Steps between C-alpha positions, in 0.01 A plus 500: 500500500192288525505528873479880465218474249321252734525760786349768277208275414447370850465842655328652200757774493447604133182490295455561131511864404682618804789755513789374716789710623822300557762631739831406332827593669721305265569229761446132439159496675344787312644388167335163553182673592492688171577181304216314677250781439588515124468115475166512681380746240493207243200350678341807662506837308586789726727813490838517681683821585837481672599760764852535596591716801850637510562586872810718456700284744783341306589776253601380153435137597137600573464681172643200314218293667246732340666474157506117537128488571421738212699279255351176643138644445591603145637150425193327657243732356370657823425866568727647757473804725806617707460717807780667688487566876752617769488236769807634686348838534163352603674294764689796640195734507270256661748327724449156326738221418605503128320172448179622642506830315554320173218255563254789579596700196487195280141416600400865473615498141324168428173640636543831318556328167204264562275796559627689195471201266183345646678172552320230695781333697869542587710185469812477724760230516500366855612139485498193721819606689344835573202320641724284727684812618167674584372210686815468712506877566136495611560198718794664669293823558233298678227513235160336532368225274415744218847646486657150477315474169755738366453681167169454324497413127236768439454797719287790381630590159847327556560159347804270555518228230851380614406447869517114472812486277853479657784728407698208379216397262464866380866520395465159332200628301695799389805291383270277307363800315846672460378802694755709691440692822666760713613444870453776750806510734287641783329153520820384660527755771419315819410808712153464348292265706357322194842456350633337820214253486558428136878476517566351835198339664322320223830371340583363847170315513544365145863389554472342851131415549311456181590605140133577432452711809382815304260294292362331809451828688328656199271201462419526874408856447265406216337238716464753784326740266260220394451410870429864584233514230347190628500620857336826396226311329443290808492804723248652263269204539554478870415882532172431327412259773649674801488880443209734478490873509241739647295500177443118518254294694666196657378211717638507847320458821581787717358594834289810522662797665675831456608577156267252314343628188286370199644267238799408711635854520618652824568837649754564761248597760605870489354568158842564356523410130756292322653512155491123463391203716626149416388180665709188525266203561687277748307173434649493147826672588594221750459229232765655276865403485738724706656667204158582341386629845787746498415616148136543596597725792713716267209513259266627773744773591551596135124527436443695816772740388331555171753286290806672648825309509602284805854638538428590872350157583759245610488147635458630851165650412380178336597294797322736733186463283532123516496523876212744491292235315539270798410762761168574663264762346589861582874481445655739258823560312627824347660473153702732274312765299242576772334151465361313797409133526249395761378150601121475461263197514619275219699770318797729517389855405757721318415872509672817370370793684419825323605685811852395587738716715823553326773310682768687672837434648688744719830581344637799686422696810278799442177672587277208404260708302249336262341586169232342278583309184238410237551171320299373208515145393360291227232258630587225251134455409503719190316787671782751498688659790368539850611787730648410831600739779780387727539708818766547758803421282799538729739788443821482698735788478342599170548149356215249468468159350211450269407146412402485135224288355637377167197613306386843616563868545650657810534870588814563701606859573534690173500194279258236363624146471309275251577131496384197306614145435488355151592172341818469298297460185308815573828684573655389168177603312442837665838637601747610229830371626676796360344728763610288804811703568349833384217515756649662814178484705344185363676173563428138429624240766506130517246385760670154505807647683311690769512292814284692749287817464558818308515813706529871402715670751817713571844353530621296803829371629584180324321578173674358191467463122609193298722651229596211268373167364733313739314631806751762612360750749567867554376701805237748416705766677802426271285501197348841590860629550610365154196675341596822678163533671545788750521381858206725601278341240561135572269454799208656307508263200226243479588145390346165452639209704453131579646504857847647474517427127438824313301405187490844354618855582261719280701721270798276515535129456323166585676208668668252262323222689158649436524533127278315258685207337416214260396296804259763647147374528320808649597862469434779749456849352552799722418856385582799708324827417616827674219738587597866455 
C-alpha cells in the first residue's frame, strides 16, 4: 500500500480539502484503489465519493456487482453513487464495440457526477499491467516517443494512484486486508485487443523471457515520460536561443535587398501580409543536437500556425527542412497548413499567408466550375480571427474538395464549417462528455489519429469508415445502404475525410479510429451550421 501512497504524494494527486471521485467497479484494482484512498485520508483530510457504473451488459451478474460495491462502501464508510447505463444499446446505435461504448459511457458518468458534486479529481484504477499493455499497443501502432510513455499518472482531472503497482501486488494487498472483489468475465474474452495483450502476449513474455516483463515495461514508460519532460525543457531553452518571431529584434547580418524591413522584419516584396512570421537562426540551430534540431523545426511550424497541432507534419517534412537549412538563399519549401519555409541569409523564414488559395483535388469529371470560399482563421497572437478569401476552389461534377484549416471558419455552399483544435485538458474542462453522442452536427475528433489533411468533400470510390476498436473497416457505400440513405441523396452529402478515411459523415457517425480516447493529446472540434 505504501507504494500507492508514495505515488499519490510524488505526483501531488490529492491535496488537503479536495473532493475525490473514485471509480469503483468491484474488481480487484478498484477495490484496492478505494482502500488506498481511505488509508491516505489518515494523513491528508479529503472527501471521497465512490461512483459505480452498471453498464447493463451481464444481466443479473452486473446488478450483483452494483450491490457488492454498495455493500463494500457501507462497510468501509464511503459514500456511494450507482449509475445505470445501457452500453449494448449505445454500441448498436453508434456502431461501436461493446467495450468502447462502455468506456465512453463510464467516463461520461464520471464527468457528469464530477460537475454535479463539484469534485476536484476522478481517481481510476489503471495499474502497472495496464501501463505495459498500453506501451506495447502504442509501440505496435507506430507511436512516437510521447506515445511510448504510455498512460500518464495525472492527466487533466484524472488521477491514477495504482499505475506503478502490479496486479499481483494489488491482489496481495486485498488478501492481507481480508477484502473481497468481483471478477468480470468479459476480462477473459480475447476478441478485445487489450485482453489479448493481457492474457496472451504479456504472460508469454513473463514465462519465457523475463518474469518481470510488465514491471520493466512500465518502468521504461515512466522513464520515457521523464525523458520527454527533460527534452521539452531543453527545446524550450534552445528555442529562446534560436527562434524569433516578427515582433522581436534579432542579431543576424543580412544583405540588403528586396523584402528587408526595420527591426529584422521582412515583407514578401509584393506587400502581401502574413498572420505570423517565425525566424529560425541557423548559427544557433546548427550547434544543436539532431533530435533537438527536429523539435526546433516542429516548434517553428507550430508557432507559425498559431499553436495548432502538428498532426499533418511528418518526418518527411522535418527532413526536407534540414536539407533546406543547407541550401543556398532563395530556396523554399511548402508545408501543411498553408505554411512556407524559405532560406534567407542566416535564417529560415516560416510564413503563414493570410491569403491562401484553398487546395483542390479533382475527383470526378465535370464542368470544372469554380466558386469562392471564405475562410477565417485564428492568428495565434491573441488578436482574434482574421478573414481570408480563397478563390478558385475546384468544383468537379458538383463535387469539390475544400482543404480545412484546423482553426477557422469556412463557407461551403449552404453551410458554415467552424473548426478549432483544443488540448485534452481544455476538452475535459469545457465539453460535457454526456453531450458527445447527442450533438449531430458538432463532433470532436482525435487529432492524433489524423495522418494527412482534413478535407470537406463529397463521397468518392474507395471511401471507408473504421467501425470498431479492432480497426475493422466498412465501405462508405455499404454504410449508407445500411443507414437506408436514398440512392439519389448519397452523392449530395458532404463529409470530412483524411484521404479515403471518412472521419465524419455529418448527421450520422464518426469513424471509430477518429474518436477521442484516454490517449488523445489534441482534439479537433468541427461544427456544421446549415444556412436556411
